[in-house]
C-alpha positions as CSV (number, residue, x, y, z in Angstrom):
1,M,275.9,-33.5,-5.1
2,D,279.5,-32.3,-5.7
3,W,282.9,-33.5,-4.3
4,K,282.7,-31.1,-1.3
5,T,279.2,-32.3,-0.3
6,Y,280.4,-35.9,-0.8
7,E,283.3,-35.3,1.7
8,E,281.0,-33.7,4.2
9,T,278.4,-36.5,3.8
10,T,281.2,-39.1,4.4
11,K,282.3,-37.2,7.5
12,N,278.7,-37.1,8.8
13,I,278.2,-40.8,8.3
14,Y,281.4,-41.8,10.0
15,E,280.6,-39.3,12.8
16,T,277.0,-40.6,13.3
17,L,277.8,-44.3,13.0
18,G,280.9,-44.0,15.1
19,Q,279.2,-42.3,18.1
20,K,278.5,-45.7,19.8
21,L,282.1,-46.7,19.3
22,S,283.5,-43.4,20.5
23,V,284.8,-42.5,17.0
24,K,285.6,-38.8,16.8
25,I,286.3,-36.6,13.8
26,V,289.8,-35.1,14.2
27,G,289.5,-33.0,11.1
28,Y,288.2,-32.9,7.5
29,G,288.0,-30.8,4.4
30,N,290.1,-29.3,1.7
31,N,292.2,-27.2,4.2
32,F,292.8,-30.0,6.8
33,K,296.5,-31.1,6.6
34,I,298.8,-33.2,8.7
35,K,302.6,-33.1,8.6
36,G,304.1,-36.5,8.2
37,K,307.5,-37.9,9.4
38,S,308.9,-36.7,6.0
39,K,308.0,-33.1,7.0
40,V,305.6,-33.0,4.1
41,D,302.0,-31.8,4.6
42,H,299.3,-34.2,3.5
43,Q,295.7,-33.1,2.9
44,I,293.3,-35.5,4.5
45,D,289.7,-35.6,3.5
46,V,288.5,-37.0,6.8
47,L,290.6,-38.1,9.8
48,T,288.9,-40.1,12.6
49,S,290.2,-41.3,15.9
50,H,289.0,-43.8,18.4
51,S,290.5,-45.1,21.6
52,V,290.7,-48.6,23.1
53,G,292.1,-48.4,26.5
54,I,295.2,-46.3,26.4
55,H,295.7,-46.8,22.6
56,E,294.5,-44.2,20.1
57,Y,293.8,-45.3,16.5
58,L,293.8,-42.8,13.6
59,T,292.1,-43.6,10.3
60,A,292.6,-41.4,7.2
61,I,289.7,-41.4,4.8
62,E,290.2,-40.4,1.2
63,C,286.9,-39.5,-0.7
64,K,286.8,-39.9,-4.5
65,Y,283.6,-38.6,-6.1
66,W,284.6,-39.9,-9.4
67,N,282.6,-41.4,-12.3
68,K,285.2,-44.1,-12.9
69,N,286.5,-47.0,-10.9
70,I,289.4,-46.3,-8.5
71,D,292.7,-47.8,-9.5
72,K,295.7,-49.1,-7.5
73,D,297.5,-45.7,-7.7
74,I,295.1,-44.2,-5.2
75,V,295.7,-47.1,-2.8
76,M,299.5,-46.5,-3.2
77,K,298.9,-42.8,-2.3
78,I,296.8,-43.5,0.8
79,A,299.2,-46.3,1.9
80,E,302.1,-43.9,1.8
81,I,300.2,-41.2,3.7
82,V,299.2,-43.7,6.3
83,E,302.8,-44.8,6.7
84,D,304.3,-41.2,6.7
85,C,301.8,-39.9,9.2
86,N,301.9,-43.0,11.4
87,F,298.1,-43.6,11.0
88,T,296.6,-46.9,12.0
89,K,294.5,-47.4,8.8
90,G,293.5,-45.8,5.5
91,V,290.1,-46.0,3.8
92,I,289.0,-45.0,0.3
93,V,285.4,-44.0,-0.2
94,T,284.0,-43.7,-3.7
95,K,280.7,-43.6,-5.5
96,K,281.6,-45.8,-8.5
97,G,283.8,-48.8,-7.6
98,F,287.3,-50.3,-7.7
99,T,289.4,-52.0,-10.3
100,A,290.5,-55.6,-9.7
101,D,294.1,-54.5,-9.2
102,C,292.9,-51.8,-6.7
103,I,291.1,-54.4,-4.6
104,T,294.0,-56.8,-4.6
105,F,296.5,-54.1,-3.7
106,A,294.3,-52.6,-1.0
107,E,293.9,-56.0,0.7
108,Y,297.7,-56.3,0.6
109,K,298.2,-52.8,2.1
110,N,295.3,-53.1,4.6
111,I,293.4,-50.2,3.0
112,G,289.6,-50.3,3.4
113,L,287.4,-49.8,0.4
114,V,283.9,-48.4,0.7
115,I,281.3,-47.6,-2.0
116,L,279.0,-44.8,-0.9
117,R,276.5,-43.6,-3.5
118,E,272.9,-42.6,-3.9
119,P,270.4,-45.3,-4.9
120,I,269.7,-45.8,-8.6
121,G,267.1,-47.5,-10.8
122,E,265.2,-50.2,-9.0
123,E,266.9,-49.3,-5.7
124,L,264.8,-46.1,-5.6
125,K,261.7,-48.2,-5.2
126,T,263.0,-49.8,-2.0
127,R,264.2,-46.7,-0.4
128,I,263.2,-46.0,3.2
129,K,260.0,-43.9,3.2
130,Y,259.5,-43.4,6.9
131,F,261.8,-42.8,9.8
132,I,261.0,-43.7,13.4
133,I,262.6,-41.3,15.8
134,T,262.8,-42.4,19.4
135,A,262.7,-39.6,21.9
136,N,262.7,-39.4,25.6
137,N,260.7,-36.5,27.1
138,H,261.8,-35.0,30.4
139,V,259.2,-32.4,31.4
140,A,260.1,-30.0,34.1
141,N,257.8,-29.3,37.0
142,V,255.8,-26.2,35.8
143,T,255.4,-23.6,38.5
144,K,254.1,-20.7,36.4
145,F,252.3,-20.5,33.2
146,E,251.5,-17.3,31.2
147,S,248.7,-18.2,28.7
148,Q,249.2,-15.3,26.4
149,N,252.5,-16.8,25.2
150,I,251.4,-20.3,24.3
151,E,250.2,-19.4,20.8
152,V,253.4,-17.5,20.1
153,Y,255.5,-20.6,21.1
154,K,253.1,-22.9,19.2
155,N,253.4,-20.8,16.1
156,I,257.2,-20.8,16.3
157,F,257.4,-24.5,16.8
158,N,255.0,-25.2,14.0
159,Q,257.1,-23.1,11.7
160,M,260.2,-25.2,12.6
161,I,258.6,-28.6,12.2
162,Q,255.5,-29.7,10.4
163,T,254.0,-31.3,13.5
164,D,251.3,-33.2,11.6
165,R,254.0,-35.3,9.8
166,Y,255.8,-36.6,12.9
167,F,254.4,-39.3,15.3
168,Y,255.1,-40.5,18.8
169,L,254.9,-44.3,19.2
170,F,254.0,-45.4,22.7
171,N,254.9,-48.6,24.5
172,D,251.3,-49.8,24.4
173,G,251.3,-49.7,20.6
174,T,249.3,-46.4,20.2
175,K,250.4,-43.7,17.8
176,K,249.8,-40.0,18.1
177,S,250.8,-37.2,15.8
178,M,253.2,-34.7,17.3
179,Q,250.5,-32.1,16.7
180,H,248.0,-34.2,18.7
181,Y,250.6,-34.8,21.4
182,L,251.4,-31.1,21.7
183,D,247.7,-30.1,21.8
184,D,247.1,-32.7,24.5
185,F,250.1,-31.4,26.5
186,R,248.9,-27.8,26.1
187,R,245.4,-28.8,27.4
188,K,246.9,-30.5,30.4
189,L,249.1,-27.5,31.1
190,L,246.2,-25.1,30.8
191,K,244.2,-27.2,33.4
192,K,247.1,-26.8,35.9
């Protein structure tokens, strides 16, 4: 991973986790800049917004893909940008950690500190190995079926997803592979 991928990953995490709270990404990346009250442009790694009632809250997120702990100077920088741009909050995301002075000063300036890193050592053994995806199927009423196309569609779908590696879990506790589910669906469709 490099710093650019790290910024994008941070943006994706905030975007995904924030969906339930109506958090939106206003902008991100090396070219995303906001002009402050000082008339100076500030580059913001990730800027999020969320609304509560009529109030909008903006959070500036600074990503540091550094191999050393973040010190209080970065907190000072973010605190000044938050003040100059009239943002609600600032957050620093890093893969390593923070110095003691950084933590103390961030608390004083109300700057959030987040460690986001890949698992290492023993943590790798406890990584999630399976994902359960919950999907709701809404099947349209089929009024016409051309059987010569089913294999074409099946081949395209199988190229996109390895259907034998994904499973549907049903309310009654049964489990079917996506391939079995699709084959079953095709058989029912052919009968009609």
